N, CA, C and O atoms as a Tripos MOL2 file, in Angstrom:
@<TRIPOS>MOLECULE
protein
  224   223    56     0     0
PROTEIN
NO_CHARGES

@<TRIPOS>ATOM
      1 N          -0.6080   28.2380   38.9260 N.3       1 MET1
      2 CA         -1.5750   27.6470   37.9360 C.3       1 MET1
      3 C          -0.7660   27.3700   36.5140 C.2       1 MET1
      4 O          -1.3590   26.8860   35.5500 O.2       1 MET1
      5 N           0.4470   27.6710   36.4730 N.am      2 PRO2
      6 CA          0.7890   27.1930   35.2770 C.3       2 PRO2
      7 C           0.9560   25.7330   35.3280 C.2       2 PRO2
      8 O           0.9640   25.1600   34.2380 O.2       2 PRO2
      9 N           1.0900   25.0300   36.3870 N.am      3 LYS3
     10 CA          1.4240   23.8870   36.2500 C.3       3 LYS3
     11 C           0.2600   23.1660   36.0080 C.2       3 LYS3
     12 O           0.4330   22.2880   35.1620 O.2       3 LYS3
     13 N          -0.9960   23.2410   36.5110 N.am      4 THR4
     14 CA         -2.3840   22.7610   36.2020 C.3       4 THR4
     15 C          -2.4550   22.4890   34.8340 C.2       4 THR4
     16 O          -2.8330   21.4410   34.3100 O.2       4 THR4
     17 N          -1.9650   23.7650   34.1620 N.am      5 LYS5
     18 CA         -2.2470   23.8730   32.6650 C.3       5 LYS5
     19 C          -1.1800   22.9430   31.6330 C.2       5 LYS5
     20 O          -1.3640   22.3620   30.5640 O.2       5 LYS5
     21 N          -0.1740   23.0930   32.3870 N.am      6 ILE6
     22 CA          0.6470   21.8450   31.4620 C.3       6 ILE6
     23 C           0.1920   20.3790   32.1880 C.2       6 ILE6
     24 O           0.1890   19.2500   31.6960 O.2       6 ILE6
     25 N          -0.0610   20.6770   33.0820 N.am      7 ASN7
     26 CA         -0.6430   18.8440   33.0980 C.3       7 ASN7
     27 C          -1.5530   18.5970   32.4800 C.2       7 ASN7
     28 O          -1.4910   17.4860   31.9530 O.2       7 ASN7
     29 N          -3.0170   19.5320   32.1580 N.am      8 ASN8
     30 CA         -4.0000   19.2800   31.4370 C.3       8 ASN8
     31 C          -4.0480   19.0820   30.0010 C.2       8 ASN8
     32 O          -4.8670   18.4540   29.3300 O.2       8 ASN8
     33 N          -2.5960   20.0030   29.5150 N.am      9 LEU9
     34 CA         -2.3850   19.9010   28.2310 C.3       9 LEU9
     35 C          -1.7210   18.6580   27.8020 C.2       9 LEU9
     36 O          -2.0600   17.9390   26.8610 O.2       9 LEU9
     37 N          -0.7590   18.5010   28.5890 N.am     10 MET10
     38 CA         -0.2120   17.2990   28.3610 C.3      10 MET10
     39 C          -0.5580   15.7450   28.3880 C.2      10 MET10
     40 O          -0.0220   14.7320   27.9390 O.2      10 MET10
     41 N          -1.9830   16.1030   29.3030 N.am     11 ALA11
     42 CA         -3.0830   15.0880   29.1310 C.3      11 ALA11
     43 C          -4.2010   14.6640   27.9830 C.2      11 ALA11
     44 O          -4.7470   13.6080   27.6640 O.2      11 ALA11
     45 N          -4.2540   16.0100   27.5380 N.am     12 LEU12
     46 CA         -4.6950   16.1140   25.9370 C.3      12 LEU12
     47 C          -4.0050   15.8180   24.8510 C.2      12 LEU12
     48 O          -4.5170   16.0110   23.7490 O.2      12 LEU12
     49 N          -2.4130   15.1730   25.0020 N.am     13 GLY13
     50 CA         -1.8070   14.7940   23.8350 C.3      13 GLY13
     51 C          -1.0440   16.1510   23.5720 C.2      13 GLY13
     52 O          -0.7110   16.1570   22.3870 O.2      13 GLY13
     53 N          -0.6570   17.2440   24.1800 N.am     14 VAL14
     54 CA          0.0520   17.8240   23.7190 C.3      14 VAL14
     55 C           1.5790   17.5980   24.1920 C.2      14 VAL14
     56 O           1.7500   17.1150   25.3110 O.2      14 VAL14
     57 N           2.7530   17.9390   23.3540 N.am     15 SER15
     58 CA          3.4920   17.6360   23.7710 C.3      15 SER15
     59 C           4.7980   18.5760   25.0940 C.2      15 SER15
     60 O           4.7110   19.7360   25.4950 O.2      15 SER15
     61 N           5.6240   17.7650   25.3700 N.am     16 GLU16
     62 CA          6.0450   18.3630   26.6110 C.3      16 GLU16
     63 C           6.2670   20.0190   26.4010 C.2      16 GLU16
     64 O           5.8130   20.9120   27.1170 O.2      16 GLU16
     65 N           7.1270   20.1600   25.1670 N.am     17 ALA17
     66 CA          7.2990   21.5740   25.1090 C.3      17 ALA17
     67 C           6.8880   22.5300   25.4890 C.2      17 ALA17
     68 O           7.1580   23.4330   26.2810 O.2      17 ALA17
     69 N           5.6450   22.0200   24.3250 N.am     18 LYS18
     70 CA          4.3530   23.0930   23.6170 C.3      18 LYS18
     71 C           3.6060   23.2710   24.7950 C.2      18 LYS18
     72 O           3.3390   24.4260   25.1260 O.2      18 LYS18
     73 N           3.1910   22.2550   25.5420 N.am     19 ALA19
     74 CA          2.9450   22.2330   26.9030 C.3      19 ALA19
     75 C           3.2450   22.7870   27.9450 C.2      19 ALA19
     76 O           2.4860   22.8400   28.9130 O.2      19 ALA19
     77 N           4.6370   23.3900   27.9010 N.am     20 PHE20
     78 CA          5.5420   24.5350   28.8160 C.3      20 PHE20
     79 C           4.9490   25.2890   28.1170 C.2      20 PHE20
     80 O           3.9030   25.6370   28.6650 O.2      20 PHE20
     81 N           5.1380   25.8560   26.8790 N.am     21 GLU21
     82 CA          5.0680   27.5000   26.1070 C.3      21 GLU21
     83 C           3.8760   27.6740   26.6440 C.2      21 GLU21
     84 O           3.6800   28.7740   27.1620 O.2      21 GLU21
     85 N           2.6190   26.5240   26.6750 N.am     22 TRP22
     86 CA          1.2390   27.2770   25.9110 C.3      22 TRP22
     87 C           0.9780   27.6620   27.9100 C.2      22 TRP22
     88 O           0.5790   28.7790   28.2410 O.2      22 TRP22
     89 N           1.2100   26.8120   28.7460 N.am     23 GLY23
     90 CA          0.9720   26.4810   30.0650 C.3      23 GLY23
     91 C           1.4750   27.9370   30.5180 C.2      23 GLY23
     92 O           0.6610   28.4090   31.3120 O.2      23 GLY23
     93 N           2.4230   28.6960   30.3020 N.am     24 HIS24
     94 CA          2.9540   29.6960   30.3610 C.3      24 HIS24
     95 C           2.5290   31.1590   30.0930 C.2      24 HIS24
     96 O           3.0090   32.1020   30.7210 O.2      24 HIS24
     97 N           1.6550   31.2820   29.1780 N.am     25 ALA25
     98 CA          1.2740   32.1440   28.4040 C.3      25 ALA25
     99 C           0.3930   32.8590   29.3520 C.2      25 ALA25
    100 O          -0.2330   32.3110   30.2590 O.2      25 ALA25
    101 N           0.3880   34.3200   29.0380 N.am     26 ARG26
    102 CA          0.1870   35.2970   30.0320 C.3      26 ARG26
    103 C          -1.3370   35.1980   29.6200 C.2      26 ARG26
    104 O          -2.1600   35.2920   30.5300 O.2      26 ARG26
    105 N          -1.7010   35.0470   28.5530 N.am     27 LYS27
    106 CA         -2.7010   35.4600   28.0850 C.3      27 LYS27
    107 C          -3.8870   34.7800   29.8530 C.2      27 LYS27
    108 O          -3.4960   34.1720   30.8490 O.2      27 LYS27
    109 N          -4.9960   35.1710   29.5590 N.am     28 GLY28
    110 CA         -6.5130   34.3020   30.2340 C.3      28 GLY28
    111 C          -7.0020   33.9570   29.5020 C.2      28 GLY28
    112 O          -7.0210   34.1660   28.2890 O.2      28 GLY28
    113 N          -7.6220   33.1920   30.3260 N.am     29 TYR29
    114 CA         -9.0220   31.8830   29.0160 C.3      29 TYR29
    115 C          -9.5460   32.3170   28.4050 C.2      29 TYR29
    116 O          -9.8250   31.7750   27.3360 O.2      29 TYR29
    117 N         -10.0550   33.7410   28.7800 N.am     30 LEU30
    118 CA        -10.9030   34.2150   27.7160 C.3      30 LEU30
    119 C         -10.1110   34.5500   26.2640 C.2      30 LEU30
    120 O         -10.7190   34.2270   25.2440 O.2      30 LEU30
    121 N          -8.8840   35.1340   26.1300 N.am     31 ARG31
    122 CA         -7.9830   35.2640   25.4380 C.3      31 ARG31
    123 C          -7.7010   33.9190   24.6390 C.2      31 ARG31
    124 O          -8.0400   33.5710   23.5070 O.2      31 ARG31
    125 N          -7.0740   33.3850   25.4790 N.am     32 ILE32
    126 CA         -7.0280   31.8650   24.8020 C.3      32 ILE32
    127 C          -8.3470   31.1680   24.1640 C.2      32 ILE32
    128 O          -8.0360   30.0120   23.8750 O.2      32 ILE32
    129 N          -9.6370   31.4170   23.8490 N.am     33 ALA33
    130 CA        -10.4000   30.4170   23.2700 C.3      33 ALA33
    131 C         -10.7390   30.7620   22.0690 C.2      33 ALA33
    132 O         -11.7880   30.3800   21.5510 O.2      33 ALA33
    133 N          -9.5870   31.7920   21.2920 N.am     34 GLY34
    134 CA         -9.9650   31.6810   20.3400 C.3      34 GLY34
    135 C          -8.4910   31.6830   19.6210 C.2      34 GLY34
    136 O          -8.1050   32.3540   18.6630 O.2      34 GLY34
    137 N          -7.8610   30.7910   20.3390 N.am     35 SER35
    138 CA         -6.1910   30.6520   19.7870 C.3      35 SER35
    139 C          -5.7880   29.2620   19.5520 C.2      35 SER35
    140 O          -6.2360   28.3560   20.2550 O.2      35 SER35
    141 N          -4.8020   29.0100   18.4090 N.am     36 PRO36
    142 CA         -4.7950   28.1050   18.4550 C.3      36 PRO36
    143 C          -4.1520   27.0150   19.6250 C.2      36 PRO36
    144 O          -4.0130   25.8460   19.2640 O.2      36 PRO36
    145 N          -3.8650   27.2960   20.6500 N.am     37 ILE37
    146 CA         -3.6730   26.6040   21.5030 C.3      37 ILE37
    147 C          -5.2510   25.3900   21.5040 C.2      37 ILE37
    148 O          -5.0560   24.1900   21.3090 O.2      37 ILE37
    149 N          -6.2480   25.7630   21.6680 N.am     38 LEU38
    150 CA         -7.3940   25.4910   21.4420 C.3      38 LEU38
    151 C          -7.8320   24.6000   20.4410 C.2      38 LEU38
    152 O          -8.1100   23.4080   20.3080 O.2      38 LEU38
    153 N          -7.7770   25.8520   19.6580 N.am     39 HIS39
    154 CA         -7.6720   24.6650   18.2700 C.3      39 HIS39
    155 C          -7.1230   23.0050   17.9860 C.2      39 HIS39
    156 O          -7.5670   21.9480   17.5360 O.2      39 HIS39
    157 N          -5.9300   23.5330   18.5400 N.am     40 HIS40
    158 CA         -5.3190   22.0910   18.4580 C.3      40 HIS40
    159 C          -5.6200   21.2640   19.3840 C.2      40 HIS40
    160 O          -5.4610   20.0510   19.2470 O.2      40 HIS40
    161 N          -6.0240   21.7300   20.2870 N.am     41 THR41
    162 CA         -6.2650   20.5500   21.4140 C.3      41 THR41
    163 C          -7.3390   20.2130   21.6350 C.2      41 THR41
    164 O          -7.4650   18.9890   21.6800 O.2      41 THR41
    165 N          -8.1710   20.7540   21.7930 N.am     42 LEU42
    166 CA         -9.7390   20.7630   21.3590 C.3      42 LEU42
    167 C         -10.5210   20.4800   20.3070 C.2      42 LEU42
    168 O         -11.6960   20.8450   20.2830 O.2      42 LEU42
    169 N          -9.8820   19.7040   19.1850 N.am     43 ASN43
    170 CA         -9.8750   19.5060   17.9780 C.3      43 ASN43
    171 C         -11.7460   18.6770   17.3620 C.2      43 ASN43
    172 O         -12.7210   18.6580   18.1140 O.2      43 ASN43
    173 N         -11.7620   18.1400   15.9810 N.am     44 ASP44
    174 CA        -13.3230   17.4220   16.3060 C.3      44 ASP44
    175 C         -12.9100   16.2180   16.6150 C.2      44 ASP44
    176 O         -13.9450   15.6450   16.9590 O.2      44 ASP44
    177 N         -11.9810   15.4280   16.7140 N.am     45 GLN45
    178 CA        -12.2080   13.9510   17.0290 C.3      45 GLN45
    179 C         -11.8960   14.4240   19.0580 C.2      45 GLN45
    180 O         -11.8970   13.4440   19.8020 O.2      45 GLN45
    181 N         -11.7220   15.4910   19.5710 N.am     46 TYR46
    182 CA        -11.9440   15.0810   21.2030 C.3      46 TYR46
    183 C         -13.3750   15.0190   21.8810 C.2      46 TYR46
    184 O         -13.8240   14.3630   22.8200 O.2      46 TYR46
    185 N         -14.0860   16.2790   20.7440 N.am     47 TRP47
    186 CA        -15.3190   16.1900   20.8730 C.3      47 TRP47
    187 C         -15.8800   15.6360   20.6250 C.2      47 TRP47
    188 O         -16.8430   15.6070   21.3910 O.2      47 TRP47
    189 N         -15.9690   14.7180   19.5160 N.am     48 HIS48
    190 CA        -16.4360   13.2210   19.0650 C.3      48 HIS48
    191 C         -16.3330   12.2310   20.0480 C.2      48 HIS48
    192 O         -17.2880   11.6320   20.5410 O.2      48 HIS48
    193 N         -14.7550   12.0190   20.4130 N.am     49 ARG49
    194 CA        -14.9160   10.9510   21.9300 C.3      49 ARG49
    195 C         -15.4350   11.7360   22.9730 C.2      49 ARG49
    196 O         -15.4940   11.0670   24.0040 O.2      49 ARG49
    197 N         -15.8220   12.8560   23.1130 N.am     50 MET50
    198 CA        -16.8630   13.4820   24.4770 C.3      50 MET50
    199 C         -17.9650   13.2510   23.7510 C.2      50 MET50
    200 O         -18.7310   14.2140   23.7810 O.2      50 MET50
    201 N         -18.3330   12.3710   23.1260 N.am     51 GLY51
    202 CA        -20.0010   11.8040   22.3530 C.3      51 GLY51
    203 C         -21.0180   12.9530   21.8480 C.2      51 GLY51
    204 O         -22.2040   12.8580   21.5300 O.2      51 GLY51
    205 N         -19.8000   14.5320   21.8940 N.am     52 LEU52
    206 CA        -20.9800   15.8570   21.0320 C.3      52 LEU52
    207 C         -20.6150   15.3080   19.8500 C.2      52 LEU52
    208 O         -19.5270   14.7970   19.5840 O.2      52 LEU52
    209 N         -21.9620   15.4810   18.8500 N.am     53 LYS53
    210 CA        -22.1970   15.6350   17.4000 C.3      53 LYS53
    211 C         -21.7910   17.0020   16.5030 C.2      53 LYS53
    212 O         -21.4560   18.0550   17.0450 O.2      53 LYS53
    213 N         -21.8430   16.8870   15.5900 N.am     54 SER54
    214 CA        -21.2600   18.3100   15.2700 C.3      54 SER54
    215 C         -22.6920   18.5760   14.5790 C.2      54 SER54
    216 O         -23.6570   17.9080   14.2070 O.2      54 SER54
    217 N         -22.1460   20.4040   14.6270 N.am     55 LEU55
    218 CA        -23.8140   20.9910   13.7980 C.3      55 LEU55
    219 C         -23.4110   21.3900   12.5720 C.2      55 LEU55
    220 O         -24.1170   22.2170   11.9950 O.2      55 LEU55
    221 N         -22.4210   20.9820   12.0370 N.am     56 VAL56
    222 CA        -22.0450   20.9070   10.3290 C.3      56 VAL56
    223 C         -23.1550   20.2050    9.7940 C.2      56 VAL56
    224 O         -23.2150   19.9720    8.5870 O.2      56 VAL56
@<TRIPOS>BOND
     1     1     2 1
     2     2     3 1
     3     3     4 2
     4     3     5 am
     5     5     6 1
     6     6     7 1
     7     7     8 2
     8     7     9 am
     9     9    10 1
    10    10    11 1
    11    11    12 2
    12    11    13 am
    13    13    14 1
    14    14    15 1
    15    15    16 2
    16    15    17 am
    17    17    18 1
    18    18    19 1
    19    19    20 2
    20    19    21 am
    21    21    22 1
    22    22    23 1
    23    23    24 2
    24    23    25 am
    25    25    26 1
    26    26    27 1
    27    27    28 2
    28    27    29 am
    29    29    30 1
    30    30    31 1
    31    31    32 2
    32    31    33 am
    33    33    34 1
    34    34    35 1
    35    35    36 2
    36    35    37 am
    37    37    38 1
    38    38    39 1
    39    39    40 2
    40    39    41 am
    41    41    42 1
    42    42    43 1
    43    43    44 2
    44    43    45 am
    45    45    46 1
    46    46    47 1
    47    47    48 2
    48    47    49 am
    49    49    50 1
    50    50    51 1
    51    51    52 2
    52    51    53 am
    53    53    54 1
    54    54    55 1
    55    55    56 2
    56    55    57 am
    57    57    58 1
    58    58    59 1
    59    59    60 2
    60    59    61 am
    61    61    62 1
    62    62    63 1
    63    63    64 2
    64    63    65 am
    65    65    66 1
    66    66    67 1
    67    67    68 2
    68    67    69 am
    69    69    70 1
    70    70    71 1
    71    71    72 2
    72    71    73 am
    73    73    74 1
    74    74    75 1
    75    75    76 2
    76    75    77 am
    77    77    78 1
    78    78    79 1
    79    79    80 2
    80    79    81 am
    81    81    82 1
    82    82    83 1
    83    83    84 2
    84    83    85 am
    85    85    86 1
    86    86    87 1
    87    87    88 2
    88    87    89 am
    89    89    90 1
    90    90    91 1
    91    91    92 2
    92    91    93 am
    93    93    94 1
    94    94    95 1
    95    95    96 2
    96    95    97 am
    97    97    98 1
    98    98    99 1
    99    99   100 2
   100    99   101 am
   101   101   102 1
   102   102   103 1
   103   103   104 2
   104   103   105 am
   105   105   106 1
   106   106   107 1
   107   107   108 2
   108   107   109 am
   109   109   110 1
   110   110   111 1
   111   111   112 2
   112   111   113 am
   113   113   114 1
   114   114   115 1
   115   115   116 2
   116   115   117 am
   117   117   118 1
   118   118   119 1
   119   119   120 2
   120   119   121 am
   121   121   122 1
   122   122   123 1
   123   123   124 2
   124   123   125 am
   125   125   126 1
   126   126   127 1
   127   127   128 2
   128   127   129 am
   129   129   130 1
   130   130   131 1
   131   131   132 2
   132   131   133 am
   133   133   134 1
   134   134   135 1
   135   135   136 2
   136   135   137 am
   137   137   138 1
   138   138   139 1
   139   139   140 2
   140   139   141 am
   141   141   142 1
   142   142   143 1
   143   143   144 2
   144   143   145 am
   145   145   146 1
   146   146   147 1
   147   147   148 2
   148   147   149 am
   149   149   150 1
   150   150   151 1
   151   151   152 2
   152   151   153 am
   153   153   154 1
   154   154   155 1
   155   155   156 2
   156   155   157 am
   157   157   158 1
   158   158   159 1
   159   159   160 2
   160   159   161 am
   161   161   162 1
   162   162   163 1
   163   163   164 2
   164   163   165 am
   165   165   166 1
   166   166   167 1
   167   167   168 2
   168   167   169 am
   169   169   170 1
   170   170   171 1
   171   171   172 2
   172   171   173 am
   173   173   174 1
   174   174   175 1
   175   175   176 2
   176   175   177 am
   177   177   178 1
   178   178   179 1
   179   179   180 2
   180   179   181 am
   181   181   182 1
   182   182   183 1
   183   183   184 2
   184   183   185 am
   185   185   186 1
   186   186   187 1
   187   187   188 2
   188   187   189 am
   189   189   190 1
   190   190   191 1
   191   191   192 2
   192   191   193 am
   193   193   194 1
   194   194   195 1
   195   195   196 2
   196   195   197 am
   197   197   198 1
   198   198   199 1
   199   199   200 2
   200   199   201 am
   201   201   202 1
   202   202   203 1
   203   203   204 2
   204   203   205 am
   205   205   206 1
   206   206   207 1
   207   207   208 2
   208   207   209 am
   209   209   210 1
   210   210   211 1
   211   211   212 2
   212   211   213 am
   213   213   214 1
   214   214   215 1
   215   215   216 2
   216   215   217 am
   217   217   218 1
   218   218   219 1
   219   219   220 2
   220   219   221 am
   221   221   222 1
   222   222   223 1
   223   223   224 2
@<TRIPOS>SUBSTRUCTURE
     1 MET1         2 RESIDUE 1 A MET
     2 PRO2         6 RESIDUE 1 A PRO
     3 LYS3        10 RESIDUE 1 A LYS
     4 THR4        14 RESIDUE 1 A THR
     5 LYS5        18 RESIDUE 1 A LYS
     6 ILE6        22 RESIDUE 1 A ILE
     7 ASN7        26 RESIDUE 1 A ASN
     8 ASN8        30 RESIDUE 1 A ASN
     9 LEU9        34 RESIDUE 1 A LEU
    10 MET10       38 RESIDUE 1 A MET
    11 ALA11       42 RESIDUE 1 A ALA
    12 LEU12       46 RESIDUE 1 A LEU
    13 GLY13       50 RESIDUE 1 A GLY
    14 VAL14       54 RESIDUE 1 A VAL
    15 SER15       58 RESIDUE 1 A SER
    16 GLU16       62 RESIDUE 1 A GLU
    17 ALA17       66 RESIDUE 1 A ALA
    18 LYS18       70 RESIDUE 1 A LYS
    19 ALA19       74 RESIDUE 1 A ALA
    20 PHE20       78 RESIDUE 1 A PHE
    21 GLU21       82 RESIDUE 1 A GLU
    22 TRP22       86 RESIDUE 1 A TRP
    23 GLY23       90 RESIDUE 1 A GLY
    24 HIS24       94 RESIDUE 1 A HIS
    25 ALA25       98 RESIDUE 1 A ALA
    26 ARG26      102 RESIDUE 1 A ARG
    27 LYS27      106 RESIDUE 1 A LYS
    28 GLY28      110 RESIDUE 1 A GLY
    29 TYR29      114 RESIDUE 1 A TYR
    30 LEU30      118 RESIDUE 1 A LEU
    31 ARG31      122 RESIDUE 1 A ARG
    32 ILE32      126 RESIDUE 1 A ILE
    33 ALA33      130 RESIDUE 1 A ALA
    34 GLY34      134 RESIDUE 1 A GLY
    35 SER35      138 RESIDUE 1 A SER
    36 PRO36      142 RESIDUE 1 A PRO
    37 ILE37      146 RESIDUE 1 A ILE
    38 LEU38      150 RESIDUE 1 A LEU
    39 HIS39      154 RESIDUE 1 A HIS
    40 HIS40      158 RESIDUE 1 A HIS
    41 THR41      162 RESIDUE 1 A THR
    42 LEU42      166 RESIDUE 1 A LEU
    43 ASN43      170 RESIDUE 1 A ASN
    44 ASP44      174 RESIDUE 1 A ASP
    45 GLN45      178 RESIDUE 1 A GLN
    46 TYR46      182 RESIDUE 1 A TYR
    47 TRP47      186 RESIDUE 1 A TRP
    48 HIS48      190 RESIDUE 1 A HIS
    49 ARG49      194 RESIDUE 1 A ARG
    50 MET50      198 RESIDUE 1 A MET
    51 GLY51      202 RESIDUE 1 A GLY
    52 LEU52      206 RESIDUE 1 A LEU
    53 LYS53      210 RESIDUE 1 A LYS
    54 SER54      214 RESIDUE 1 A SER
    55 LEU55      218 RESIDUE 1 A LEU
    56 VAL56      222 RESIDUE 1 A VAL
């Protein structure tokens, strides 16, 4: 599973070193939900490109 996480993070623009570090995190998906990993990769620009509008 870390290989898939690493590839997905790199596809989102994360550097290879950070993708390797974050992909091997021992935390489960639920614990990563509020982490800097997702705040960095799934930022406002990502959601805008996905066609979602801000609620703010």
